[in-house]
C-alpha positions in Angstrom: 115.0 -15.4 -12.0 115.3 -18.8 -10.2 117.1 -17.1 -7.4 114.4 -14.5 -7.0 111.7 -17.2 -6.9 113.7 -19.2 -4.4 114.2 -16.1 -2.2 110.5 -15.3 -2.3 109.7 -18.9 -1.4 112.1 -18.9 1.5 110.8 -15.6 2.7 107.2 -17.0 2.6 108.4 -20.0 4.6 110.0 -17.8 7.2 106.9 -15.7 7.6 104.8 -18.9 8.0 107.3 -20.2 10.5 107.1 -17.1 12.6 103.4 -16.5 12.2 101.9 -15.4 15.5 98.4 -15.3 16.7 97.4 -13.0 19.5 95.0 -14.5 21.9 92.2 -12.6 23.5 94.2 -11.8 26.7 97.0 -10.3 24.6 94.5 -8.2 22.5 92.9 -7.0 25.7 96.3 -6.0 27.2 97.4 -4.3 24.0 94.2 -2.3 24.1 95.1 -1.0 27.6 92.4 -3.2 29.3 89.9 -0.7 28.0 86.9 -3.1 28.4 87.7 -3.7 32.1 88.7 -0.2 33.3 87.2 0.6 36.7 85.6 -2.8 37.1 85.9 -5.5 39.7 86.9 -8.6 37.9 86.3 -12.3 38.5 88.4 -14.7 36.4 87.7 -18.3 35.3 90.9 -19.8 34.2 93.5 -22.6 34.6 97.2 -23.1 33.7 96.4 -22.9 30.0 95.4 -19.3 30.4 98.7 -17.7 29.5 100.1 -15.2 27.0 102.7 -16.0 24.3 105.5 -15.6 26.9 103.7 -18.0 29.3 102.6 -15.4 31.7 99.4 -16.4 33.5 96.2 -14.4 32.8 95.8 -14.4 36.6 98.9 -12.3 36.9 98.2 -10.2 33.8 94.8 -9.1 35.1 96.0 -8.8 38.7 98.7 -6.3 37.5 96.5 -4.4 35.0 96.2 -0.7 35.8 92.7 0.5 36.5 91.4 -3.1 37.0 90.7 -4.9 40.3 90.9 -8.7 40.3 88.7 -9.7 43.3 88.0 -13.4 42.7 89.2 -16.5 40.9 87.1 -19.5 39.8 88.6 -22.9 39.2 87.1 -25.4 36.7 88.0 -29.1 36.7 91.7 -29.5 37.7 91.6 -26.1 39.4 93.0 -22.6 38.7 96.6 -23.6 39.0 96.0 -27.2 37.7 96.7 -29.0 40.9 93.7 -31.4 40.8 93.3 -34.7 38.9 90.6 -35.4 36.4 87.2 -35.8 38.1 88.6 -34.8 41.5 86.5 -32.2 43.5 88.2 -28.8 43.7 87.9 -26.9 47.0 87.6 -23.2 47.7 90.9 -21.6 48.7 93.1 -18.5 48.4 95.5 -18.2 45.5 99.0 -18.2 47.2 100.6 -15.9 44.6 98.0 -13.1 44.4 96.1 -13.6 47.7 92.8 -13.6 45.7 89.9 -15.7 46.9 89.5 -18.8 44.7 86.1 -20.4 44.3 85.6 -24.0 43.0 83.4 -24.7 40.1 84.1 -28.4 40.2 83.1 -29.4 43.7 79.9 -28.7 45.6 78.7 -26.6 42.6 79.5 -26.4 38.9 77.8 -23.1 38.6 78.8 -19.8 40.4 76.3 -19.0 43.2 75.1 -15.4 43.8 77.4 -15.3 46.8 80.4 -16.1 44.6 79.5 -13.3 42.2 78.4 -10.6 44.6 81.6 -8.7 44.7 82.3 -8.6 40.9 81.1 -6.5 38.0 82.3 -8.8 35.2 83.3 -12.5 35.0 86.2 -13.1 32.5 86.8 -16.6 31.0 90.2 -17.6 29.6 90.8 -21.3 29.1 92.4 -23.2 26.2 89.7 -25.7 25.2 90.0 -28.6 22.7 86.7 -28.3 20.7 85.1 -31.5 22.2 81.8 -31.8 23.9 82.9 -34.2 26.6 85.7 -31.9 27.7 84.1 -30.0 30.6 85.5 -26.5 30.3 82.9 -25.4 27.7 80.2 -26.6 30.1 81.8 -24.4 32.9 81.8 -21.5 30.5 78.1 -22.0 29.7 77.1 -22.2 33.3 79.1 -19.1 34.1 77.2 -17.3 31.4 73.9 -18.5 32.9 74.9 -17.4 36.4 76.0 -13.9 35.1 72.7 -13.5 33.3 70.7 -14.4 36.4 72.8 -12.1 38.6 73.0 -9.1 36.3 76.8 -9.5 35.8 78.8 -9.0 32.6 80.5 -12.0 31.0 83.7 -11.8 28.9 85.5 -14.4 26.9 89.1 -14.0 26.0 89.2 -16.0 22.9 91.6 -18.8 22.0 92.1 -21.1 19.0 90.2 -24.3 18.5 93.2 -26.7 18.2 91.3 -28.8 15.7 90.7 -25.8 13.4 87.4 -24.2 12.7 85.8 -26.8 10.5 85.9 -30.0 12.4 82.3 -30.9 13.3 81.3 -34.5 14.2 78.6 -36.3 16.0 74.9 -36.1 16.9 73.4 -33.3 19.0 72.7 -34.2 22.7 69.2 -35.6 23.3 66.8 -35.2 26.3 67.8 -37.5 29.1 71.5 -37.4 28.3 72.6 -33.9 29.4 75.4 -33.9 31.9 78.8 -32.2 32.5 80.2 -34.3 29.6 77.2 -33.4 27.3 76.0 -30.1 28.8 74.4 -28.4 25.8 72.7 -29.5 22.5 75.8 -29.3 20.3 77.7 -32.0 18.3 80.6 -34.0 19.8 83.1 -31.9 17.9 81.6 -28.4 17.3 84.2 -26.5 15.2 84.0 -23.2 17.2 86.4 -21.2 19.3 85.3 -20.5 22.9 84.1 -17.0 21.9 82.1 -18.3 19.0 80.5 -21.1 21.1 79.6 -18.5 23.8 78.0 -16.4 21.1 76.1 -19.4 19.8 74.8 -20.4 23.2 73.8 -16.8 23.9 72.1 -16.0 20.6 70.4 -19.3 20.0 68.8 -19.4 23.4 70.6 -22.5 24.4 71.1 -21.0 27.9 68.0 -19.9 29.7 68.6 -16.2 29.9 70.8 -14.1 27.6 74.0 -12.9 29.1 75.7 -9.5 28.7 78.5 -11.0 26.5 81.7 -9.5 25.3 84.2 -11.5 23.2 87.7 -10.2 22.9 88.7 -11.7 19.6 92.1 -13.1 18.6 94.2 -11.4 16.1 95.7 -13.4 13.2 93.7 -16.7 13.6 91.7 -18.2 10.7 89.6 -21.3 10.5 92.1 -23.4 8.6 94.7 -23.1 11.3 95.7 -26.0 13.6 97.4 -25.1 16.8 100.9 -25.6 15.5 100.2 -23.0 12.9 99.5 -20.3 15.5 103.0 -19.8 16.9 101.5 -20.0 20.4 103.0 -22.1 23.2 100.9 -25.1 24.3 100.2 -25.4 28.0 98.3 -28.7 28.9 94.8 -27.7 29.8 94.6 -31.1 31.6 97.2 -33.8 32.5 96.3 -36.1 29.6 96.5 -33.4 26.9 100.2 -32.7 26.9 100.4 -31.6 23.3 97.9 -30.0 20.9 97.9 -33.2 18.9 96.4 -35.0 21.9 93.3 -32.8 21.5 92.6 -34.7 18.3 93.5 -38.1 19.9 91.1 -37.3 22.7 88.3 -37.4 20.1 89.8 -40.6 18.6 89.5 -42.7 21.8 88.1 -40.7 24.6 84.6 -42.1 24.3 85.5 -45.8 24.4 87.8 -45.0 27.3 84.7 -44.6 29.4 84.1 -48.4 29.0 87.4 -49.4 30.6 87.4 -52.4 28.2 90.9 -51.7 26.9 93.8 -49.4 27.4 93.9 -46.2 25.3 97.4 -45.1 26.2 96.3 -43.5 29.5 98.9 -44.5 32.1 101.5 -44.9 29.3 103.4 -42.3 27.3 100.7 -42.0 24.6 97.5 -40.8 26.1 94.4 -41.4 23.9 96.7 -42.7 21.0 96.3 -46.5 21.5 93.8 -49.3 21.5 95.3 -52.3 23.4 94.4 -55.2 25.7 96.1 -58.3 26.9 94.5 -60.8 24.5 95.0 -58.8 21.3 97.4 -59.9 18.6 99.1 -56.5 17.7 100.1 -57.5 14.2 96.7 -58.8 13.3 94.9 -55.8 14.7 97.2 -53.4 12.9 96.6 -55.3 9.6 92.9 -55.2 10.2 92.8 -51.5 10.9 95.1 -50.6 8.0 93.0 -52.8 5.6 90.0 -50.4 6.2 92.0 -47.6 4.5 90.4 -45.0 6.7 91.3 -41.5 5.2 93.8 -39.7 7.3 95.0 -42.7 9.4 97.8 -45.2 9.7 98.1 -47.9 12.4 101.1 -49.7 13.8 101.3 -52.7 16.1 102.3 -51.8 19.7 103.1 -53.7 22.8 103.6 -52.0 26.2 103.0 -52.2 29.9 101.2 -49.2 31.4 102.9 -47.4 34.3 99.5 -46.9 36.1 95.8 -47.3 35.7 93.0 -44.9 36.4 89.3 -45.0 37.4 87.8 -48.3 38.4 91.0 -50.0 37.1 93.3 -48.1 39.4 94.1 -50.8 41.9 94.3 -53.7 39.4 97.5 -55.4 38.3 99.6 -53.8 35.6 99.9 -56.2 32.7 101.4 -56.0 29.2 98.9 -55.1 26.6 99.0 -55.4 22.8 97.2 -53.5 20.0 97.6 -50.5 17.7 99.0 -47.0 18.0 97.0 -44.5 16.0 98.7 -42.1 13.6 96.7 -39.2 12.2 98.3 -38.5 8.8 95.8 -35.9 7.7 93.7 -34.2 10.3 91.3 -32.6 7.8 90.5 -35.9 6.2 90.3 -38.0 9.4 86.9 -38.6 11.0 88.2 -38.5 14.5 85.3 -39.8 16.5 84.5 -42.8 14.2 88.0 -44.3 14.6 87.1 -45.9 18.0 84.0 -47.5 16.5 86.0 -49.0 13.6 88.4 -50.4 16.2 85.5 -52.0 18.1 84.2 -53.3 14.8 87.4 -55.0 14.0 88.0 -56.2 17.6 84.6 -57.9 17.6 85.3 -59.5 14.2 88.7 -60.9 15.4 87.6 -61.6 19.0 83.8 -62.2 18.9 83.8 -63.3 22.6 85.6 -60.1 23.8 83.6 -58.2 26.4 83.3 -54.5 25.3 80.3 -52.8 26.7 80.0 -55.1 29.7 83.7 -55.2 30.5 83.3 -53.2 33.6 80.0 -54.2 35.2 80.3 -51.7 38.1 80.6 -48.8 35.8 78.5 -50.2 32.9 77.8 -48.1 29.8 75.9 -45.2 31.4 78.8 -42.8 31.0 79.4 -43.9 27.5 75.8 -43.0 26.6 76.1 -39.7 28.4 79.3 -38.8 26.4 77.5 -39.9 23.2 74.5 -37.7 24.2 72.1 -40.6 23.4 71.7 -44.4 23.8 71.0 -44.8 20.1 74.6 -44.9 19.0 75.3 -47.9 21.3 72.1 -49.7 20.5 72.5 -49.3 16.7 76.2 -50.3 16.8 75.7 -53.3 19.1 73.2 -54.9 16.6 76.1 -56.2 14.5 79.1 -54.3 15.7 79.2 -52.5 12.4 80.0 -48.8 12.0 77.6 -48.8 9.0 74.6 -49.4 11.4 75.2 -46.2 13.4 77.0 -43.8 11.1 73.8 -42.2 9.7 72.5 -41.5 13.2 75.9 -40.1 14.2 75.9 -37.6 11.3 72.2 -36.7 11.2 72.5 -33.3 12.9 75.7 -32.0 11.2 74.4 -30.0 8.3 71.8 -28.2 10.4 74.3 -27.4 13.1 76.9 -26.2 10.6 74.4 -23.9 8.9 73.3 -22.5 12.2 76.6 -22.1 13.9 78.3 -20.5 10.9 76.2 -17.4 11.5 78.3 -16.8 14.6 81.8 -17.2 13.1 84.1 -14.5 14.3 86.9 -15.6 11.9 87.1 -16.5 8.3 
């Protein structure tokens, strides 16, 4: 009997180990590209748009029988991923397919009528990370708007949310703070797949005019899955997200990174996984963070010298920094976005004279407020540098958003 139970257990483990989710592009291909037959197709994608064998969606659709790929559209970093974060992307011709490539991260972030005139349907296939300040979802929404305005169809080839389908954190964007890093009135972490988010934007009237939307659902994905559970290969959607775990770390430190007050592992081997600066005592900071007993976290002291700096710090001298490396021990329990505020709380307690929000006077805190979708988080926090002063505001919209967005779940 014990041998039978052990065999069943091992078989279950084997099935789990080889679980495989089919992304939207694979479901589309397996269906013979039925939804695109006879149509002229435009494709919005980047290197993360691949099948389980790492074949690019560009090549899959370009080779699809009965389908004509006539245009490509590049978001931030470009179709083939050859542009750095924030760099303008220029129009070009894709060297492999010879297809005209339009930039959606240069002179315009939204397709113009001229860009769409030769297509029947605009297809979107990008691996997103479920975070409002990561610009790909904004590109998707503006493409939907453009298609609605120009009587074109819009199709999403769905992909997993690497954080799973339940991770929702942060206030909804407020008037005066909409931008490419807070394009629509959604929380900072929104707990939806690209296809679900597109449906939400469409059905809730978040975009001005309703698009003719089709979502090609994944096969085999469920809301409790993290990316490692899917059996899919990870292709970095941008240079500083080399693993699916970095999608979570982006939420952990990406907001305070806008202040350039300390190093978050960018320019080192641990992007978004650290909080460090020259004056910090690493052991004291690690002790302080661990003493908080934050669910789902552990912190260890770390000392390192970045290999390069970015943004307004790019030309400054590289110095050794000290601080903590963040370990997420339980993603479901960890409140990702609050970790950086707890760090600033403890930093201020240990180093009350440390400059945080005015560390970079040229840049200021304008981008921080845009990413937050409000100035209230900063104003409340800065009263006493206590998370307790801002946490209610940060969470005020969550229940309403969850109730509304759950109507558009495509997966259980």
